[in-house]
C-alpha positions in Angstrom: 9.6 90.5 22.2 10.7 88.7 19.1 7.9 88.0 16.6 8.5 85.4 13.9 7.2 86.0 10.5 4.6 83.5 9.1 7.3 82.0 6.9 9.7 81.6 9.8 6.9 79.9 11.8 6.2 77.5 8.9 9.9 76.6 8.7 10.0 75.9 12.5 7.0 73.6 12.2 8.5 71.8 9.2 11.7 71.2 11.1 9.7 69.1 13.6 7.7 67.3 11.0 8.9 64.1 9.4 8.1 62.8 5.9 6.1 59.6 5.6 5.0 57.6 2.5 1.8 55.5 2.2 2.6 52.9 -0.4 1.3 49.7 -1.9 3.4 46.6 -2.4 3.0 43.7 -4.8 2.7 39.9 -4.9 5.9 37.9 -4.7 6.2 37.1 -8.4 5.9 40.8 -9.4 8.3 41.9 -6.6 10.9 39.5 -8.0 10.6 40.9 -11.5 10.6 44.6 -10.4 13.6 43.9 -8.0 15.5 42.3 -11.0 14.9 45.5 -12.9 16.3 47.6 -10.0 19.3 45.3 -9.6 20.1 45.2 -13.3 20.0 49.0 -13.4 22.3 49.3 -10.4 24.7 46.8 -11.9 24.8 48.5 -15.3 25.0 52.1 -14.1 26.9 51.7 -10.8 24.2 53.8 -9.1 23.2 51.7 -6.1 21.0 54.3 -4.4 17.9 52.0 -4.5 19.8 48.8 -3.3 22.0 50.6 -0.7 18.8 52.1 0.9 16.9 48.8 0.7 14.0 50.5 -1.2 11.5 47.7 -2.0 9.4 47.8 -5.1 6.5 50.0 -4.2 3.9 52.5 -5.6 3.6 55.5 -3.4 0.0 56.7 -3.2 0.5 59.5 -0.6 3.3 61.5 0.8 2.6 63.3 4.1 4.5 65.4 6.7 3.5 64.8 10.3 4.7 65.4 13.8 3.1 62.3 15.4 3.9 59.0 13.8 1.4 57.2 16.1 -1.6 59.0 14.5 -0.5 57.8 11.1 0.0 54.2 12.3 -3.5 54.2 13.9 -5.0 55.2 10.5 -3.2 52.4 8.7 -5.1 49.9 10.8 -8.4 51.5 9.7 -7.4 51.3 6.0 -7.3 47.5 6.3 -11.1 47.4 6.6 -11.7 49.4 3.4 -9.0 48.3 1.0 -8.7 45.1 -1.0 -6.2 43.4 -3.3 -6.4 44.4 -6.9 -4.6 44.3 -10.2 -2.8 47.0 -12.1 -1.1 46.9 -15.5 2.5 48.1 -15.7 2.7 49.4 -19.3 5.5 51.9 -19.8 8.9 53.2 -18.7 9.3 56.9 -17.9 11.5 59.5 -16.3 11.1 62.3 -13.8 13.8 64.5 -15.1 16.6 64.8 -14.2 17.2 61.9 -11.8 14.4 59.2 -11.7 13.6 56.3 -13.9 10.3 54.4 -13.3 7.7 52.0 -14.6 4.2 53.3 -14.6 0.8 51.6 -14.3 -2.4 52.5 -16.0 -4.3 54.7 -13.6 -7.4 52.4 -13.4 -10.5 52.6 -11.2 -8.9 50.4 -8.6 -6.0 52.7 -8.0 -8.1 55.9 -8.2 -10.6 54.4 -5.6 -7.7 53.5 -3.4 -6.1 56.9 -3.3 -9.5 58.5 -2.7 -10.2 56.3 0.3 -6.7 56.9 1.7 -7.1 60.6 1.1 -10.5 60.7 2.8 -9.1 59.1 6.0 -5.7 60.8 6.2 -6.9 64.3 5.5 -8.8 64.3 8.8 -5.7 63.7 10.9 -4.8 67.0 12.7 -1.3 68.5 12.0 -0.7 66.3 8.9 0.2 68.0 5.6 -0.4 66.0 2.4 1.7 66.5 -0.6 0.0 68.2 -3.5 1.7 65.7 -5.8 -0.3 62.7 -4.4 -3.9 63.8 -4.5 -6.9 62.2 -6.2 -6.8 63.0 -9.9 -3.5 64.9 -9.4 -0.8 62.3 -9.3 1.5 60.3 -11.5 1.5 56.7 -10.3 5.0 55.3 -10.7 7.3 52.6 -9.4 10.9 54.0 -9.0 13.6 51.7 -10.5 16.5 54.2 -10.3 17.0 57.4 -8.4 19.6 60.1 -8.3 20.8 59.0 -11.8 23.3 61.2 -13.6 22.6 62.0 -17.3 24.9 59.1 -18.4 23.4 56.7 -15.8 19.9 57.6 -17.0 20.8 56.7 -20.5 22.3 53.4 -19.4 19.3 52.6 -17.2 16.9 53.4 -20.0 18.9 51.0 -22.3 18.5 48.3 -19.7 14.8 48.7 -19.6 14.5 48.8 -23.4 16.1 45.3 -23.4 14.3 44.0 -20.3 10.8 45.5 -19.9 7.7 43.7 -20.8 4.3 45.1 -19.9 2.8 43.0 -17.0 -0.1 42.7 -14.7 0.8 42.9 -11.0 -1.3 42.3 -7.9 -1.4 44.9 -5.2 -1.2 42.8 -2.0 -0.2 45.1 0.8 -0.3 48.7 2.0 2.2 50.3 4.2 3.6 53.3 6.0 7.3 54.1 5.7 9.8 56.8 6.7 12.1 58.1 4.0 15.8 58.6 3.6 16.6 55.8 4.3 13.5 53.8 3.6 12.2 52.2 6.8 8.9 50.3 6.9 6.8 51.2 9.9 3.6 49.3 9.1 2.8 46.8 6.4 -0.7 45.3 6.2 -1.8 42.5 3.9 -4.9 43.5 2.0 -8.1 41.4 1.9 -9.0 39.4 -1.2 
């Protein structure tokens, strides 16, 4: 009889689980501006990770590992009843060292309420593990503009944003569920006014 250690059992479970992101998406005008930032960074740095993988402008509010995609998609339908469109202010450019450049919104009451509502619903799904980096009052909201940037590419990307970035208000208009690597939308729901 071969007994697996607790760590080995966890690794086996993780091998069957897939990573999913619950993210919000923006109004058309804001999407165009953020997409332009992404494209200009790709052109300047030669790093096309974001464009090659068709990663749309988005703000991830939750990252989960789950075995059953269907349970997550069912929950997305429930979220539509509770969430509404809202405004956020993009105010700064930042980095997650060593590879990610992003713009960040002010963490306002609208965003915090949204993550709490999503957390309340998703945490009750059996066999779903939520990332500790996307929990109420424990997350850094950010919209990735460049990913897997080398040190030199990071400097070039930052220079692009020094020239281009202007703080702006954006409207959160949709919520969605996506698979990662490469990005694949599974569900996108327009939020109520």
